[in-house]
C-alpha positions in Angstrom: 68.2 -17.1 50.2 67.8 -16.0 46.5 65.8 -19.2 45.8 63.2 -18.3 48.3 63.1 -14.6 47.4 62.3 -15.7 43.8 59.8 -18.4 44.9 57.8 -16.1 47.2 57.8 -13.2 44.7 56.7 -15.6 41.9 53.9 -17.2 44.1 52.5 -14.1 45.7 53.0 -10.9 43.6 50.2 -11.5 41.1 47.9 -12.9 43.8 48.4 -9.9 46.1 47.8 -7.5 43.2 44.5 -9.1 42.2 43.2 -9.5 45.8 44.0 -5.9 46.7 42.3 -4.6 43.6 39.2 -6.8 44.3 39.2 -5.5 47.9 39.4 -1.9 46.7 36.8 -2.4 44.0 34.3 -3.9 46.5 35.0 -1.0 48.9 34.5 1.6 46.2 31.3 -0.1 45.0 29.6 -1.1 48.3 31.5 0.8 51.0 31.6 -0.9 54.3 29.7 -4.0 53.2 32.3 -4.6 50.5 35.2 -4.3 52.9 33.6 -6.7 55.4 32.9 -9.4 52.9 36.5 -9.2 51.5 38.0 -9.2 55.0 36.1 -12.4 55.8 37.2 -13.9 52.4 40.9 -13.0 52.9 40.9 -14.4 56.5 39.2 -17.6 55.3 41.8 -18.0 52.5 44.7 -17.5 54.9 43.3 -19.9 57.5 42.6 -22.6 54.8 46.1 -22.0 53.5 47.7 -22.5 56.9 45.7 -25.8 57.4 46.8 -27.0 54.0 50.5 -26.1 54.7 50.3 -28.0 57.9 48.8 -31.1 56.2 51.3 -31.0 53.4 54.1 -30.9 55.9 52.7 -33.8 57.9 51.8 -36.1 55.0 52.9 -36.8 51.5 49.7 -38.5 50.6 47.6 -35.4 49.9 46.5 -35.3 46.2 47.9 -31.9 45.4 47.2 -32.1 41.7 43.6 -33.0 42.3 43.2 -30.2 44.8 44.7 -27.8 42.3 42.3 -28.7 39.5 39.3 -28.1 41.9 40.9 -24.7 42.8 41.3 -23.9 39.1 37.6 -24.7 38.4 36.3 -22.6 41.3 38.6 -19.6 40.4 37.5 -19.6 36.8 33.8 -19.9 37.6 34.1 -17.2 40.3 36.0 -14.9 37.8 33.3 -15.3 35.2 30.5 -14.7 37.8 32.3 -11.7 39.1 32.7 -10.2 35.6 29.0 -10.5 35.0 27.5 -9.4 38.3 30.0 -6.6 38.9 29.2 -5.1 35.5 25.5 -5.3 36.3 26.0 -3.5 39.5 28.1 -0.8 37.8 25.3 -0.2 35.3 22.2 -0.5 37.5 20.5 1.7 40.1 21.0 0.6 43.7 17.4 -0.3 44.3 17.5 -2.6 41.2 20.6 -4.7 42.0 19.9 -6.5 45.3 20.4 -10.0 43.7 23.4 -8.8 41.5 24.9 -7.2 44.6 24.7 -10.4 46.6 26.2 -12.5 43.8 29.0 -9.9 43.4 29.8 -10.2 47.1 29.8 -14.0 46.8 31.8 -14.3 43.7 34.4 -11.7 44.8 34.8 -13.4 48.2 35.1 -16.9 46.7 37.6 -15.6 44.1 39.8 -13.8 46.7 39.8 -16.8 49.0 40.5 -19.2 46.2 43.4 -17.1 44.8 45.0 -17.1 48.3 44.3 -20.8 48.8 46.1 -21.7 45.6 49.4 -19.9 46.3 49.7 -19.3 50.0 50.0 -22.9 51.3 53.4 -23.4 49.5 54.7 -20.1 50.8 53.7 -21.0 54.3 55.3 -24.4 54.0 58.7 -23.1 52.7 60.2 -22.7 56.2 59.7 -26.4 56.7 61.9 -26.9 53.7 64.8 -24.9 55.1 66.5 -28.3 55.5 69.6 -27.5 57.6 71.2 -31.0 57.5 73.7 -31.5 60.2 74.1 -27.8 61.2 71.0 -27.6 63.5 68.2 -25.1 63.4 70.3 -22.2 64.7 72.6 -22.1 61.6 73.7 -19.5 59.2 72.2 -21.3 56.2 68.8 -21.5 58.0 68.8 -17.9 58.9 69.9 -16.8 55.4 67.0 -18.7 53.9 64.6 -17.3 56.5 65.8 -13.8 55.7 65.2 -14.3 52.0 61.7 -15.6 52.6 60.8 -12.7 54.9 62.3 -10.1 52.5 60.1 -11.3 49.7 57.0 -11.3 52.0 57.8 -7.7 53.0 58.2 -6.8 49.3 54.8 -8.1 48.3 53.1 -6.7 51.4 54.5 -3.2 50.7 53.5 -3.5 47.1 49.9 -4.4 48.1 49.6 -1.7 50.7 50.9 1.0 48.4 48.7 -0.1 45.6 45.7 0.1 47.9 46.6 3.6 48.9 47.1 4.6 45.3 43.6 3.2 44.4 42.0 5.2 47.2 43.9 8.3 46.3 43.0 8.0 42.6 39.3 7.4 43.5 38.4 6.5 39.9 36.0 3.6 39.5 36.7 3.5 35.8 40.4 3.1 36.0 40.2 0.6 38.8 37.6 -1.4 36.8 39.8 -1.4 33.7 42.9 -2.5 35.6 41.1 -5.2 37.6 39.3 -6.7 34.7 42.5 -6.8 32.6 44.3 -8.6 35.4 41.5 -11.1 35.9 41.2 -11.7 32.2 44.9 -12.6 32.0 44.5 -14.8 35.0 41.4 -16.5 33.5 43.4 -17.3 30.4 46.1 -18.8 32.6 43.6 -20.8 34.6 42.0 -22.1 31.4 45.4 -23.3 30.1 46.2 -25.0 33.4 42.8 -26.8 33.3 43.5 -27.9 29.7 46.8 -29.3 30.9 45.1 -31.4 33.5 42.5 -32.7 31.0 45.2 -33.7 28.5 47.3 -35.5 31.1 44.1 -37.2 32.3 45.2 -38.8 35.6 43.3 -41.8 36.8 41.1 -39.9 39.3 39.9 -37.5 36.5 37.1 -39.4 34.7 35.7 -36.3 32.9 35.9 -35.0 30.3 37.4 -37.2 27.6 39.7 -34.6 26.2 42.3 -36.0 23.8 44.8 -34.0 21.7 43.6 -36.0 18.7 40.1 -34.6 18.9 41.2 -31.1 20.1 44.6 -30.4 18.4 44.6 -26.8 19.7 44.5 -27.8 23.3 48.0 -29.0 23.7 49.7 -25.9 22.3 47.5 -23.7 24.5 48.3 -25.8 27.6 52.0 -25.8 26.8 52.1 -22.1 26.2 50.5 -21.3 29.6 52.8 -23.9 31.4 55.9 -22.5 29.8 55.1 -18.8 30.2 54.2 -18.4 33.9 56.3 -15.3 34.1 54.5 -13.7 31.2 51.1 -14.0 33.0 52.5 -12.7 36.3 53.9 -9.6 34.5 50.6 -9.1 32.5 48.6 -9.2 35.8 51.0 -6.8 37.5 51.2 -4.5 34.5 47.5 -4.2 34.5 47.6 -2.9 38.1 50.4 -0.5 37.2 47.9 1.6 35.2 46.7 2.9 38.5 50.0 4.4 39.8 50.9 5.7 36.4 47.6 7.6 36.1 47.8 8.8 39.6 51.4 10.1 39.0 50.3 11.9 35.8 47.3 13.5 37.5 49.4 14.7 40.5 51.7 16.7 38.3 49.3 19.5 38.3 46.6 20.9 40.6 43.1 20.0 39.2 41.1 20.9 42.3 39.9 24.4 43.1 41.4 26.4 45.9 40.6 29.7 47.6 43.9 30.8 49.1 47.6 30.0 49.1 47.3 27.8 52.1 44.8 25.5 50.3 47.1 25.5 47.3 50.1 24.4 49.4 47.9 21.7 50.9 47.0 20.4 47.4 50.7 20.6 46.4 51.7 18.5 49.4 48.9 15.9 48.6 50.2 15.7 45.0 53.8 15.2 46.2 52.6 12.4 48.5 50.7 10.7 45.7 53.8 10.9 43.4 55.8 9.3 46.1 53.3 6.5 46.5 53.2 6.0 42.7 57.0 6.0 42.5 57.3 3.5 45.4 54.8 1.1 43.7 56.8 1.2 40.5 60.0 0.6 42.4 58.5 -2.4 44.2 57.3 -3.7 40.9 60.7 -3.2 39.3 62.3 -5.1 42.2 59.8 -7.9 41.8 60.5 -8.1 38.0 64.3 -8.2 38.7 63.7 -11.0 41.2 61.7 -13.0 38.6 64.2 -12.4 35.8 67.8 -11.6 36.7 67.8 -13.0 40.2 66.0 -16.2 39.1 68.4 -16.7 36.2 71.4 -16.2 38.5 69.9 -18.6 41.1 69.1 -21.2 38.5 72.6 -21.1 36.9 73.8 -24.6 35.9 75.6 -26.5 38.6 78.0 -29.0 37.1 77.8 -32.5 38.7 81.1 -34.0 39.6 82.3 -36.7 37.2 81.6 -40.4 38.0 84.4 -42.3 39.8 85.8 -45.7 39.0 84.8 -49.0 40.5 85.1 -52.7 39.7 82.5 -55.1 38.4 83.0 -58.8 39.3 80.4 -61.0 37.9 77.0 -59.6 39.1 78.5 -57.4 41.8 79.8 -53.8 41.8 82.8 -53.3 44.2 83.8 -49.9 45.6 86.8 -49.8 47.8 85.9 -48.4 51.3 89.2 -46.5 51.4 87.9 -44.3 48.7 84.9 -43.3 50.8 86.6 -42.4 54.1 87.0 -38.7 53.3 83.4 -38.0 54.1 82.8 -36.3 50.8 80.1 -37.1 48.1 81.1 -39.7 45.6 79.2 -40.3 42.4 79.2 -43.5 40.3 77.6 -44.4 37.0 76.8 -47.6 35.1 75.8 -47.7 31.5 73.2 -50.3 30.7 72.9 -52.3 27.4 70.2 -49.8 26.4 72.7 -46.9 26.7 71.0 -45.6 29.9 73.4 -44.0 32.4 72.3 -45.1 35.9 73.9 -42.8 38.6 74.2 -43.3 42.3 75.9 -41.4 45.1 77.7 -42.6 48.2 78.8 -40.7 51.3 80.1 -41.8 54.7 77.7 -40.6 57.4 79.4 -38.2 59.9 80.4 -39.9 63.2 79.3 -43.3 62.1 80.7 -46.4 60.3 77.7 -46.6 57.9 77.1 -45.0 54.5 74.4 -43.0 52.8 73.8 -44.8 49.5 71.1 -43.8 47.0 70.4 -43.1 43.4 71.4 -39.7 42.0 67.7 -39.0 41.7 64.6 -38.7 43.9 60.8 -39.0 43.6 60.3 -35.3 43.9 62.9 -33.7 41.6 63.6 -36.6 39.2 67.2 -37.2 37.9 68.4 -33.6 38.6 71.1 -35.1 40.9 72.9 -33.9 44.0 76.1 -32.0 44.6 78.3 -31.2 47.5 78.4 -27.6 48.9 80.4 -26.7 52.0 80.3 -30.2 53.2 76.5 -30.6 52.6 74.6 -32.7 50.0 72.3 -30.4 48.0 69.6 -31.2 45.5 70.5 -29.5 42.2 66.9 -28.7 41.3 65.3 -27.4 44.4 68.4 -26.5 46.4 67.2 -28.4 49.5 70.0 -29.6 51.8 69.9 -33.3 52.6 70.4 -34.6 56.1 73.3 -36.9 55.4 72.2 -39.2 58.2 68.9 -39.8 56.3 70.4 -40.6 52.9 69.5 -44.2 52.2 66.0 -43.8 53.7 62.8 -43.1 51.7 60.9 -39.8 51.8 60.9 -36.2 50.6 63.8 -35.1 48.4 66.1 -37.9 49.8 67.9 -39.9 47.1 66.0 -43.1 46.2 67.6 -45.8 48.4 70.0 -48.3 46.8 70.8 -51.5 48.8 74.4 -52.3 49.6 76.6 -54.4 52.0 80.1 -54.2 53.2 82.5 -57.1 52.9 86.3 -57.5 52.6 87.1 -53.8 52.5 84.6 -53.1 49.7 81.1 -51.7 49.4 79.2 -54.3 47.4 76.1 -53.3 45.3 74.2 -55.9 43.3 74.3 -55.2 39.6 70.7 -56.4 39.4 69.6 -53.6 41.8 71.2 -51.1 39.5 69.5 -52.5 36.4 66.1 -52.6 38.2 66.2 -48.8 38.5 67.1 -48.2 34.8 63.7 -46.7 34.1 64.3 -43.9 36.6 67.0 -42.5 34.3 65.3 -43.0 30.9 
């Protein structure tokens, strides 16, 4: 539950804040036309995200890293275009800005859709990762994770809705422009760092540009700073938006509008109280989000100690594990130290209701060598907290342990030592 509260908050809070401010900015600048273009962009982003989430769930062959780089490019270009043309529109007469207006609509729409398309597919795909193992779909663990996912969605939705109301109530193009441009500037720096990271890694499909750390020594520190400070950029983006409720709260402390009689004064006082409540509610939602991203995340990511490796026998080129040690149905961990001092780990568990065993490395292709642990009779990935279906341990795919061949003979499970040595590189 906590894991998905943190994930959704981390993925969506900054995106929702930026998209809401872009929406309100376009509405304030262009009225109905701005709202229509943004509604279309948001709908397109959500639809594209749903398609991507479906594709990700159906196949593992999609080049996510390649897609992400294209998304970074588009978002950065759209941000720069939006900066330029929005400023032109803000400082031009309406009859002089037809081209700039069109480009502002286009860049704002592309930016909103792109921001959604980068983050939302993973959020939409999370329910497919509520791996419930042997319990079935109607299980306490599945429902708890679903509740965590939904609570985080409600939090970011309420944050976005209240922020929009505060922007409309404040009705200040200057404050909104300042907040929006600061948020987009922080996001642009983040995007630039992520693009640098892709260039430095330089995967095979990326043939341009030739960007080496030797020629550009500043690039690696920038990319590493951005990669290691995701939370900082989320907080900077959200803090930029918090200028709006703070100004609204301060302004609502006194009546600044003229009134002719006590009834009008009471009406203005009621409006100010309502605005203070909105502002306070936004700050509370943001405080909850920050707590989720700091204290809750730290608690959820607390270190889980793996059980110590158990004993076995090596005879020649074979590893022998007595079957009687495996009959309890619990997770058993083993370890072999190679001549290069590499500890190769693997796990064994008897499959429920069967005479076969789940045998695999204490590592997977998704989460690396984080390892697995047993919790309430389930096998759980230490890194991503996904529950393994015990019946599929020993098969390839997803977060399943990398399969390790075995056979049963003479009351022992037999694993070829050569098979263990062949996977040494996985644990280096």
